[in-house]
PLY file of the C-alpha trace (Angstrom):
ply
format ascii 1.0
element vertex 690
property float x
property float y
property float z
element edge 689
property int vertex1
property int vertex2
end_header
158.57 134.81 162.25
158.36 138.61 162.35
159.80 140.42 159.35
161.10 143.95 159.35
158.51 146.34 157.90
159.36 148.21 154.75
160.19 151.88 155.19
157.18 154.17 155.24
157.50 157.18 157.50
153.99 158.43 158.25
155.24 161.70 159.69
157.10 162.48 156.45
154.12 161.97 154.15
152.28 165.06 152.95
148.63 164.11 152.97
146.30 166.25 150.86
144.48 168.89 152.88
140.84 169.14 151.92
139.38 172.54 151.25
136.66 173.62 153.69
133.36 175.21 152.67
131.03 175.02 155.65
127.45 174.08 154.89
124.93 174.51 157.67
122.10 171.99 157.95
119.30 172.35 160.48
116.33 170.15 161.27
114.37 169.45 164.45
116.17 172.43 166.04
119.53 170.69 165.63
122.31 172.45 163.71
125.01 170.43 161.94
127.90 171.97 160.06
129.66 170.09 157.28
132.92 171.62 155.99
133.31 168.97 153.28
129.81 168.90 151.80
131.22 170.37 148.56
132.82 167.00 147.79
129.42 165.76 146.65
129.88 167.41 143.24
131.12 164.55 141.06
131.76 166.88 138.10
133.92 169.30 140.07
137.52 168.91 138.80
138.74 169.77 142.31
137.27 166.57 143.75
138.82 164.42 141.03
142.17 166.10 141.66
141.80 165.59 145.40
140.99 161.90 145.01
143.97 161.45 142.71
146.19 163.02 145.38
144.83 160.60 147.96
145.45 157.72 145.59
149.00 158.95 145.08
149.64 158.70 148.84
148.19 155.21 148.85
150.45 154.23 145.95
153.47 155.52 147.88
152.53 153.22 150.73
152.17 150.26 148.36
155.46 151.06 146.67
157.19 151.24 150.05
155.73 147.82 150.81
155.97 146.45 147.28
158.08 143.43 148.19
155.59 142.29 150.80
152.53 143.15 148.67
153.90 141.27 145.66
154.69 138.28 147.89
151.12 138.21 149.21
149.69 138.60 145.71
151.71 135.63 144.46
150.68 133.64 147.50
147.00 134.33 146.79
147.52 133.57 143.12
149.15 130.22 143.93
146.04 129.33 145.92
143.80 130.25 142.99
142.95 127.65 140.38
143.71 129.71 137.31
142.01 127.16 135.09
138.64 126.15 136.50
135.19 125.19 135.31
131.76 125.01 136.85
129.88 121.71 136.92
127.44 121.58 133.98
123.74 122.21 134.52
121.26 120.42 132.26
118.36 122.44 130.91
116.22 120.67 128.34
118.52 119.65 125.45
121.70 121.36 126.60
124.34 121.36 129.33
125.50 124.81 130.43
128.73 125.75 132.23
131.39 128.46 132.50
135.18 128.45 132.67
138.01 130.72 133.71
141.37 130.31 132.01
144.89 131.07 133.15
145.83 134.69 132.57
142.23 135.74 131.90
140.29 138.05 134.20
136.78 136.93 133.28
134.52 133.97 132.56
133.62 132.24 129.31
130.12 130.70 129.09
129.46 127.55 127.06
126.79 125.03 126.22
126.79 121.61 124.61
124.44 118.73 123.91
127.16 116.49 125.31
127.52 116.15 129.09
131.22 115.38 128.68
131.65 118.78 126.95
133.67 117.25 124.14
131.44 117.87 121.10
128.93 120.39 119.81
130.41 123.01 122.14
129.17 126.58 121.65
130.66 129.70 123.18
127.73 131.76 124.44
129.59 134.70 126.00
133.28 135.49 126.39
133.46 138.18 129.05
137.12 138.75 128.24
136.11 139.93 124.76
133.32 142.11 126.17
135.76 143.69 128.63
138.12 144.97 125.93
138.31 148.75 126.08
136.74 148.87 129.54
138.29 149.14 133.00
135.28 147.44 134.59
132.83 144.74 133.54
129.86 143.04 135.13
127.54 140.76 133.17
124.44 138.74 133.97
125.71 135.74 132.05
123.43 134.10 129.48
119.65 134.06 129.79
118.22 131.54 127.37
114.76 131.63 125.80
112.53 128.63 126.66
113.06 127.08 123.22
116.82 127.72 123.60
117.17 129.55 120.27
117.65 133.11 121.59
119.85 134.44 124.35
119.89 137.71 126.24
122.77 139.03 128.28
123.39 142.35 130.00
126.57 144.23 130.83
127.60 147.15 133.01
130.96 148.75 132.19
131.01 151.42 134.88
130.02 149.77 138.16
126.96 151.93 138.75
124.60 149.00 138.11
122.99 150.41 134.98
122.95 147.58 132.44
122.51 147.33 128.69
120.72 144.20 127.46
121.74 142.51 124.21
120.19 139.63 122.27
121.84 136.87 120.29
120.38 134.40 117.80
121.89 131.07 118.85
121.12 129.42 115.52
123.02 131.96 113.43
125.40 133.13 116.17
124.64 136.76 115.35
124.08 139.48 117.96
120.90 141.37 117.10
120.77 145.12 116.61
118.08 145.28 119.31
119.29 146.62 122.67
117.70 147.84 125.90
119.82 150.53 127.54
120.33 151.93 131.04
118.09 149.56 133.00
118.49 147.05 135.83
119.99 143.61 135.32
116.57 141.92 135.75
115.06 140.24 132.69
112.62 137.33 132.24
111.63 135.48 129.08
107.99 134.81 128.30
107.19 131.31 127.05
106.37 132.68 123.58
110.17 132.90 123.04
109.83 136.41 121.62
108.88 138.60 124.57
110.90 139.66 127.60
110.00 141.63 130.70
112.60 143.98 132.18
112.86 146.55 134.97
113.65 150.24 134.60
115.35 152.29 137.32
115.00 155.94 138.22
118.21 157.57 136.89
118.69 159.67 140.05
117.50 157.51 142.95
118.29 154.18 141.23
114.97 152.83 142.53
113.67 149.99 140.35
110.11 151.12 139.74
108.78 150.15 136.29
108.27 146.86 134.43
108.24 146.91 130.63
107.15 144.27 128.13
109.51 144.16 125.16
108.89 142.25 121.92
112.33 141.30 120.59
111.54 140.87 116.84
109.59 144.12 116.49
111.20 146.23 119.23
107.76 147.11 120.60
108.13 148.40 124.15
105.26 148.86 126.61
105.03 149.86 130.28
102.99 147.22 132.13
103.51 148.11 135.80
104.76 151.02 137.88
105.42 151.06 141.62
104.25 154.45 142.91
105.45 154.18 146.51
108.95 155.70 146.72
109.86 153.38 149.63
109.36 150.30 147.44
111.40 148.81 144.62
110.42 146.01 142.26
111.95 142.83 140.93
110.84 140.15 138.50
111.54 136.44 138.33
110.18 133.25 136.83
108.67 130.44 138.86
110.65 127.22 139.12
108.09 125.37 136.98
108.33 128.08 134.28
104.56 128.62 134.29
104.47 132.06 135.90
106.27 135.38 135.81
106.52 136.79 139.31
106.63 140.49 140.18
107.75 141.55 143.66
107.14 145.01 145.13
109.36 145.16 148.16
111.18 147.14 150.76
113.25 145.78 153.59
110.28 144.73 155.74
107.39 144.21 153.30
106.90 142.23 150.09
103.81 142.27 147.85
103.47 139.76 144.99
101.87 139.79 141.57
102.03 137.00 138.99
100.99 136.27 135.42
100.81 133.37 132.98
104.25 133.05 131.39
102.64 131.52 128.30
100.59 134.61 127.55
102.81 137.70 127.39
99.77 139.97 126.92
98.22 138.81 130.17
98.02 141.17 133.13
99.74 140.70 136.45
97.37 139.47 139.15
97.72 140.74 142.70
98.28 137.83 145.10
97.24 139.83 148.15
97.56 143.44 149.21
100.73 144.52 150.95
100.61 144.66 154.70
103.24 146.53 156.67
105.88 144.17 157.98
104.59 141.14 156.03
107.07 139.50 153.67
105.58 137.00 151.21
107.53 134.72 148.87
105.47 132.62 146.44
106.74 129.57 144.57
104.99 127.22 142.16
105.45 123.47 142.51
104.14 120.54 140.48
100.51 121.01 141.48
100.51 123.64 144.21
101.60 127.10 145.17
103.82 127.40 148.23
103.76 130.58 150.27
106.61 131.51 152.62
105.32 134.27 154.91
106.07 135.93 158.23
102.51 137.18 158.71
101.97 135.07 161.83
105.55 134.52 162.97
108.84 136.38 162.43
110.63 133.11 161.65
108.18 132.34 158.82
105.62 129.65 158.03
104.86 127.84 154.77
101.39 127.27 153.30
100.38 124.97 150.44
97.37 125.55 148.17
96.08 125.02 144.63
96.63 127.91 142.21
92.89 128.49 141.86
92.59 128.91 145.63
95.14 131.72 145.98
92.37 134.17 146.94
90.85 131.84 149.52
93.13 131.41 152.58
90.55 129.09 154.17
91.63 126.44 151.68
95.33 126.82 152.43
97.14 124.03 154.26
99.75 124.95 156.87
102.71 122.89 155.68
105.43 124.22 157.99
104.20 125.83 161.17
105.96 128.53 163.14
108.82 127.61 165.43
110.73 129.64 167.99
113.97 127.79 167.22
113.73 127.21 163.45
114.06 130.12 161.04
113.06 129.37 157.43
115.35 131.32 155.11
113.92 130.15 151.80
112.25 127.40 149.78
112.89 125.83 146.38
110.37 123.78 144.41
111.03 120.93 141.99
108.70 118.39 140.42
106.87 116.93 143.41
109.26 118.21 146.08
109.91 121.30 148.18
113.34 121.96 149.68
113.43 124.11 152.82
116.60 126.02 153.66
116.41 126.86 157.35
118.43 127.54 160.48
118.30 125.87 163.88
120.05 127.97 166.52
121.99 129.70 163.77
123.19 126.53 162.00
122.04 125.69 158.48
119.64 122.82 157.82
118.05 121.34 154.69
114.59 119.75 154.90
113.04 117.89 151.94
109.24 117.68 151.61
107.74 114.97 149.37
104.50 116.32 147.90
103.18 112.86 147.01
103.90 111.22 150.38
103.16 114.41 152.33
106.23 113.80 154.47
109.50 115.58 155.30
113.06 114.38 155.91
116.11 116.23 157.21
119.55 115.98 155.60
122.45 115.15 157.89
126.01 116.51 157.81
129.17 115.51 159.66
130.72 118.88 160.56
129.79 120.95 163.58
129.94 124.29 161.78
129.26 124.82 158.09
127.16 126.83 155.66
124.71 125.66 153.02
123.14 127.48 150.10
120.84 126.39 147.33
122.50 125.45 144.04
119.29 124.26 142.36
119.18 125.03 138.65
118.14 123.48 135.35
115.19 121.22 134.61
112.21 121.42 136.96
111.60 117.67 136.53
115.01 116.50 137.75
115.08 113.71 140.35
118.00 115.22 142.24
118.88 118.64 143.61
122.09 120.46 144.40
123.41 122.38 147.37
126.60 124.33 148.00
128.43 123.24 151.17
131.21 125.27 152.77
133.10 126.04 155.99
135.94 128.30 157.07
138.47 125.55 156.32
136.69 123.41 153.72
136.54 124.58 150.09
133.09 124.88 148.57
131.56 121.54 147.59
128.79 121.13 145.07
126.70 118.28 146.44
123.96 116.43 144.59
121.16 114.92 146.70
118.83 112.17 145.51
115.24 113.04 146.41
114.21 109.45 147.10
117.18 108.26 149.16
118.70 111.59 150.29
122.05 110.07 149.35
124.66 112.81 148.90
127.25 112.84 146.13
130.01 115.44 145.81
130.06 116.56 142.18
132.87 119.06 142.54
135.05 120.64 145.18
136.45 124.07 144.54
140.12 123.54 143.76
142.41 125.44 146.15
146.05 124.65 145.29
148.74 124.81 147.96
146.19 124.43 150.72
145.80 121.73 153.36
142.58 121.95 155.38
144.13 119.74 158.06
146.55 122.55 158.94
143.68 124.60 160.35
140.90 124.23 162.86
137.58 125.99 163.33
135.64 126.73 166.47
132.29 128.25 167.32
131.96 130.31 170.49
129.10 132.11 172.19
130.17 135.38 173.79
127.88 137.27 176.15
127.06 140.85 175.22
126.54 143.61 177.76
122.77 143.02 177.76
123.12 139.25 178.21
122.61 138.08 174.62
124.91 135.28 173.47
126.66 136.33 170.26
127.81 133.46 168.01
131.37 133.73 166.71
132.97 131.57 164.01
136.75 131.17 164.39
139.54 130.01 162.09
143.08 129.40 163.36
146.14 127.23 162.83
145.63 123.72 164.12
148.28 124.16 166.81
147.03 127.53 168.05
147.23 127.91 171.83
145.03 130.40 173.69
147.73 130.67 176.34
149.93 132.35 173.73
147.59 134.81 172.01
148.70 136.91 169.07
147.01 139.10 166.46
143.25 138.85 165.96
141.15 139.96 162.97
137.41 140.38 163.62
135.03 140.65 160.66
131.45 141.90 160.88
128.48 143.28 158.98
125.27 143.33 161.04
122.66 144.96 158.78
119.77 144.25 156.41
119.15 140.84 157.97
122.16 139.53 156.06
123.88 136.60 157.74
127.65 136.23 157.29
128.16 132.53 156.64
131.38 130.74 157.61
132.96 130.11 154.22
136.51 129.55 153.06
138.19 132.71 151.73
141.79 133.24 150.67
142.49 136.52 152.50
141.91 135.10 156.00
144.20 132.15 155.21
147.13 134.47 154.51
146.57 136.13 157.87
146.06 132.88 159.78
149.25 131.47 158.27
151.05 134.38 159.93
149.67 133.75 163.39
146.35 135.61 163.23
143.08 134.23 164.51
140.22 135.12 162.14
136.78 135.68 163.66
133.34 136.34 162.18
131.07 138.05 164.70
127.44 137.09 164.00
126.10 140.27 165.55
122.56 141.60 165.75
121.35 143.32 162.60
122.01 140.14 160.62
119.49 137.31 160.68
122.00 134.70 161.85
119.63 133.65 164.66
116.35 134.57 162.96
114.34 137.71 162.31
114.32 138.77 165.95
118.11 138.85 165.76
117.76 141.19 162.80
115.18 143.40 164.51
117.47 143.60 167.52
120.04 145.47 165.42
118.04 147.90 163.29
116.13 151.16 163.68
116.10 152.23 167.36
118.10 149.09 168.28
121.02 149.85 165.96
123.48 150.52 168.78
123.27 146.80 169.63
125.14 146.05 166.39
128.15 148.11 167.44
128.05 147.06 171.09
127.87 143.39 170.10
130.96 143.73 167.92
132.94 145.47 170.65
131.79 142.95 173.27
132.80 140.06 170.99
136.24 141.63 170.56
136.67 142.05 174.31
135.40 138.52 174.89
137.81 136.97 172.41
140.72 138.79 174.05
139.69 137.51 177.50
139.47 133.96 176.13
142.98 134.14 174.70
142.14 134.42 170.98
143.77 137.84 170.68
146.32 140.01 172.40
145.72 143.63 173.35
147.55 145.95 171.02
147.28 143.42 168.19
143.55 143.65 167.41
142.18 144.45 163.95
138.73 144.69 162.39
137.26 144.76 158.91
133.88 145.50 157.35
132.41 146.76 154.10
129.39 148.88 153.12
127.10 148.65 156.16
130.03 146.80 157.72
132.02 149.97 156.98
129.44 151.84 159.04
130.24 149.34 161.78
133.96 150.20 161.46
133.19 153.92 161.66
131.04 153.49 164.75
133.53 151.37 166.69
136.31 153.81 165.75
134.37 156.52 167.58
133.21 154.36 170.50
136.35 152.32 171.33
139.26 153.57 169.21
141.87 152.31 171.69
140.64 148.72 171.32
141.80 148.35 167.70
145.26 148.74 166.20
143.91 148.89 162.66
140.61 149.01 160.80
139.78 148.21 157.17
136.61 150.00 156.03
135.53 149.17 152.48
132.94 151.37 150.71
131.79 152.51 154.17
128.34 154.02 154.73
129.43 156.65 157.25
127.52 159.89 156.62
124.21 158.44 157.72
122.19 161.56 158.51
123.11 163.65 155.48
122.48 160.73 153.13
119.18 159.66 154.67
117.92 163.26 154.65
118.50 163.53 150.89
115.85 161.53 149.04
117.52 162.23 145.68
120.46 160.03 146.66
120.11 156.43 145.43
118.19 154.02 147.65
117.55 156.52 150.47
113.78 156.16 150.87
114.03 152.41 150.32
116.18 152.15 153.45
113.98 154.06 155.89
112.95 150.70 157.39
116.58 149.81 158.11
117.98 152.97 159.66
114.94 155.14 160.23
113.46 158.24 158.63
115.45 161.25 159.90
112.57 163.56 159.01
110.99 162.12 162.17
112.71 163.68 165.20
112.95 160.54 167.34
114.45 158.55 164.47
116.82 161.39 163.64
118.08 161.17 167.21
118.69 157.39 166.93
120.83 157.92 163.86
122.76 160.90 165.18
123.85 158.82 168.17
125.97 156.54 165.97
126.47 158.23 162.57
130.27 157.93 162.19
130.82 161.20 160.34
128.77 163.21 162.84
130.57 161.71 165.84
134.18 162.28 164.79
135.89 164.33 167.50
139.33 165.16 168.84
140.76 161.82 169.93
143.36 159.22 169.08
142.02 157.13 166.19
143.43 153.77 165.08
145.22 153.15 161.80
142.77 152.80 158.94
142.60 151.69 155.32
139.49 153.10 153.66
138.42 151.98 150.18
135.73 153.44 147.93
134.53 153.46 144.31
133.99 156.65 142.33
130.99 155.15 140.52
129.51 153.47 143.61
125.71 153.48 143.37
125.15 152.15 146.89
127.54 154.25 149.00
128.46 157.44 147.20
132.21 158.11 146.98
131.95 161.37 148.92
130.99 159.63 152.18
134.35 157.87 152.78
136.18 160.85 151.24
134.64 163.34 153.69
135.07 160.93 156.57
138.81 160.48 155.99
139.31 164.25 155.72
137.48 164.81 159.00
139.29 161.94 160.73
142.68 163.34 159.79
141.65 166.79 160.96
140.61 165.50 164.41
143.05 162.63 164.95
145.44 163.24 167.85
147.46 160.04 167.31
150.41 159.38 165.01
148.43 156.79 163.08
148.09 156.14 159.37
144.73 156.81 157.69
144.77 155.90 153.99
142.08 156.47 151.37
142.01 154.46 148.13
139.32 155.35 145.58
138.86 153.11 142.55
138.15 155.70 139.86
136.83 153.07 137.43
134.72 150.94 139.77
131.58 150.88 141.87
130.37 149.26 145.08
131.91 145.86 144.44
135.39 147.18 143.67
137.41 146.05 140.67
135.82 143.37 138.51
138.72 141.25 137.25
139.72 138.24 139.35
143.44 139.13 139.34
142.52 142.72 140.14
140.61 141.47 143.16
143.63 139.45 144.28
145.74 142.61 144.04
143.26 144.51 146.21
143.30 141.70 148.75
147.11 141.67 148.76
147.19 145.41 149.43
144.77 145.05 152.33
146.77 142.19 153.88
150.01 144.09 153.35
148.55 147.06 155.25
147.65 144.83 158.22
151.02 143.08 158.23
152.83 146.42 158.04
150.96 147.49 161.18
151.62 144.20 162.98
155.30 144.04 162.06
155.90 147.56 163.35
155.22 146.39 166.91
0 1
1 2
2 3
3 4
4 5
5 6
6 7
7 8
8 9
9 10
10 11
11 12
12 13
13 14
14 15
15 16
16 17
17 18
18 19
19 20
20 21
21 22
22 23
23 24
24 25
25 26
26 27
27 28
28 29
29 30
30 31
31 32
32 33
33 34
34 35
35 36
36 37
37 38
38 39
39 40
40 41
41 42
42 43
43 44
44 45
45 46
46 47
47 48
48 49
49 50
50 51
51 52
52 53
53 54
54 55
55 56
56 57
57 58
58 59
59 60
60 61
61 62
62 63
63 64
64 65
65 66
66 67
67 68
68 69
69 70
70 71
71 72
72 73
73 74
74 75
75 76
76 77
77 78
78 79
79 80
80 81
81 82
82 83
83 84
84 85
85 86
86 87
87 88
88 89
89 90
90 91
91 92
92 93
93 94
94 95
95 96
96 97
97 98
98 99
99 100
100 101
101 102
102 103
103 104
104 105
105 106
106 107
107 108
108 109
109 110
110 111
111 112
112 113
113 114
114 115
115 116
116 117
117 118
118 119
119 120
120 121
121 122
122 123
123 124
124 125
125 126
126 127
127 128
128 129
129 130
130 131
131 132
132 133
133 134
134 135
135 136
136 137
137 138
138 139
139 140
140 141
141 142
142 143
143 144
144 145
145 146
146 147
147 148
148 149
149 150
150 151
151 152
152 153
153 154
154 155
155 156
156 157
157 158
158 159
159 160
160 161
161 162
162 163
163 164
164 165
165 166
166 167
167 168
168 169
169 170
170 171
171 172
172 173
173 174
174 175
175 176
176 177
177 178
178 179
179 180
180 181
181 182
182 183
183 184
184 185
185 186
186 187
187 188
188 189
189 190
190 191
191 192
192 193
193 194
194 195
195 196
196 197
197 198
198 199
199 200
200 201
201 202
202 203
203 204
204 205
205 206
206 207
207 208
208 209
209 210
210 211
211 212
212 213
213 214
214 215
215 216
216 217
217 218
218 219
219 220
220 221
221 222
222 223
223 224
224 225
225 226
226 227
227 228
228 229
229 230
230 231
231 232
232 233
233 234
234 235
235 236
236 237
237 238
238 239
239 240
240 241
241 242
242 243
243 244
244 245
245 246
246 247
247 248
248 249
249 250
250 251
251 252
252 253
253 254
254 255
255 256
256 257
257 258
258 259
259 260
260 261
261 262
262 263
263 264
264 265
265 266
266 267
267 268
268 269
269 270
270 271
271 272
272 273
273 274
274 275
275 276
276 277
277 278
278 279
279 280
280 281
281 282
282 283
283 284
284 285
285 286
286 287
287 288
288 289
289 290
290 291
291 292
292 293
293 294
294 295
295 296
296 297
297 298
298 299
299 300
300 301
301 302
302 303
303 304
304 305
305 306
306 307
307 308
308 309
309 310
310 311
311 312
312 313
313 314
314 315
315 316
316 317
317 318
318 319
319 320
320 321
321 322
322 323
323 324
324 325
325 326
326 327
327 328
328 329
329 330
330 331
331 332
332 333
333 334
334 335
335 336
336 337
337 338
338 339
339 340
340 341
341 342
342 343
343 344
344 345
345 346
346 347
347 348
348 349
349 350
350 351
351 352
352 353
353 354
354 355
355 356
356 357
357 358
358 359
359 360
360 361
361 362
362 363
363 364
364 365
365 366
366 367
367 368
368 369
369 370
370 371
371 372
372 373
373 374
374 375
375 376
376 377
377 378
378 379
379 380
380 381
381 382
382 383
383 384
384 385
385 386
386 387
387 388
388 389
389 390
390 391
391 392
392 393
393 394
394 395
395 396
396 397
397 398
398 399
399 400
400 401
401 402
402 403
403 404
404 405
405 406
406 407
407 408
408 409
409 410
410 411
411 412
412 413
413 414
414 415
415 416
416 417
417 418
418 419
419 420
420 421
421 422
422 423
423 424
424 425
425 426
426 427
427 428
428 429
429 430
430 431
431 432
432 433
433 434
434 435
435 436
436 437
437 438
438 439
439 440
440 441
441 442
442 443
443 444
444 445
445 446
446 447
447 448
448 449
449 450
450 451
451 452
452 453
453 454
454 455
455 456
456 457
457 458
458 459
459 460
460 461
461 462
462 463
463 464
464 465
465 466
466 467
467 468
468 469
469 470
470 471
471 472
472 473
473 474
474 475
475 476
476 477
477 478
478 479
479 480
480 481
481 482
482 483
483 484
484 485
485 486
486 487
487 488
488 489
489 490
490 491
491 492
492 493
493 494
494 495
495 496
496 497
497 498
498 499
499 500
500 501
501 502
502 503
503 504
504 505
505 506
506 507
507 508
508 509
509 510
510 511
511 512
512 513
513 514
514 515
515 516
516 517
517 518
518 519
519 520
520 521
521 522
522 523
523 524
524 525
525 526
526 527
527 528
528 529
529 530
530 531
531 532
532 533
533 534
534 535
535 536
536 537
537 538
538 539
539 540
540 541
541 542
542 543
543 544
544 545
545 546
546 547
547 548
548 549
549 550
550 551
551 552
552 553
553 554
554 555
555 556
556 557
557 558
558 559
559 560
560 561
561 562
562 563
563 564
564 565
565 566
566 567
567 568
568 569
569 570
570 571
571 572
572 573
573 574
574 575
575 576
576 577
577 578
578 579
579 580
580 581
581 582
582 583
583 584
584 585
585 586
586 587
587 588
588 589
589 590
590 591
591 592
592 593
593 594
594 595
595 596
596 597
597 598
598 599
599 600
600 601
601 602
602 603
603 604
604 605
605 606
606 607
607 608
608 609
609 610
610 611
611 612
612 613
613 614
614 615
615 616
616 617
617 618
618 619
619 620
620 621
621 622
622 623
623 624
624 625
625 626
626 627
627 628
628 629
629 630
630 631
631 632
632 633
633 634
634 635
635 636
636 637
637 638
638 639
639 640
640 641
641 642
642 643
643 644
644 645
645 646
646 647
647 648
648 649
649 650
650 651
651 652
652 653
653 654
654 655
655 656
656 657
657 658
658 659
659 660
660 661
661 662
662 663
663 664
664 665
665 666
666 667
667 668
668 669
669 670
670 671
671 672
672 673
673 674
674 675
675 676
676 677
677 678
678 679
679 680
680 681
681 682
682 683
683 684
684 685
685 686
686 687
687 688
688 689
């Protein structure tokens, strides 16, 4: 039933008018002029004042739609289990879990020697206490020393992804005076129970480039590795069997590995093999062997098995999982005597279990046609069972335990979703042909009684970058739209790795236009199939998905009635030409290096900010974070100003900047529900106007 929209007269709202200070930028004989470049100055009081004015307009919209927004918020809240707990994970002598409690924004972490969690319960971290006095909080959760007597945890209170690491003595319960400030969230314990390794970031570019060894009792700090190549970042991890500390030098297309004995913190990292352009290596340690996941011979990856002492001798490596055109290996996990492969067949998730002793593999089976699976393996390396997370667009997340010997599956926990009946909905998977003949997979969620002969509003979600696949998983926001007659679609477009690495390569660098064309073709295809009605079509994307929103707004603005662009990467050329901006050089292999003329031309073809022109643009809700380290706040701010200047339609373009948050938005769970309610209210306001 259509409800009357709350009063909000767009033509009576005074939107802030951005000051213009034209900056000329020329390269490769091409002149660009940016009137809003000045917005880059974070310390300029004029920009803060301007953002506050924009936020004031947004608040007027929310106030005008308060009744509807509050109703949606309460609806989302009623579908949220306010009291919930994770299933405990056993690690040596303890069981570890976390809880959220009614009325609380954040998690509380516990451990106990009792699986039933009824005695000897210790509170490890209460994020609600840590959040006091802060508008934002992100923590790593507890990281326990191998002997389980010390704990580290890190927290970021700004959203810029600079963390401070703290240490706690779990015997005395006291937090130590020792801290490590302004570094990444990465930290690994050595097996001496006194030494940690952490990663330092460049304060300007935010590139993770140095590994330090830190002795907790003495505070001795020593640089042990530095990545010199500005296109590479580094990360550290511990092998599943706890015997090695792994160091990864990586960019988007290449990974180089070093490792060291976790039992000897003074040991040096050994190079596994020299980096080779385009080769991504992932090394894991099993019971007796190393397992190498690599794309050296095939884009969809192969897996080799070899003894640790033979890591320098590829002639002694055994090809355990050979290349396949149809099967894409996403990752591997090792446990005592077993290797679990997480892979895709024609875009659908599979789990394959390899028995090291029997030298044989078995495939898990599942009942549903469309679902998503992720690894949930944690705890003791020697466990006889492993865990996976199972999900679909209409089935709440299930934590499933699988017995290695029998492959029998047992559901340990299903995410509680109150006031929700999965039988009221149905899911479908369609293949829609793009303009160049590729079949684009689409995951669909709708009411069970939906009829394509009576189409209504359609929301299409997409991302399409970095080889990141958007998995079909249950989320609350789409449910609130579907309950009101929407069809919700996820377009698995090129640029993600939904159908393997070739699918990713087909939507990056010089092929980037495929990402945008795929999304538009999916939208057109869904309309022709009866899943959406012209004039009632909406789209949403965030970060690189916000770039997608910006591109389609320029290419086919008349196709969409409303767009939601969250922390959108829209000023592609200016950002990628400035190597002082965080993560710029790291991403040359995704977008291109604009210092090279041909690659500059690729990017200029689609860069949303550079392609804004006089035309009728759709309604838009644009969100950003003032402390965003991934997409700087000035990109969406400039974009909105330029859109309003050039828009010839009587449409609403709103900008909401979280002044106390970063790339991920607000950190509290109720705060996130409020943001979701505001987004849904915006879409319903547009739909109910018709």
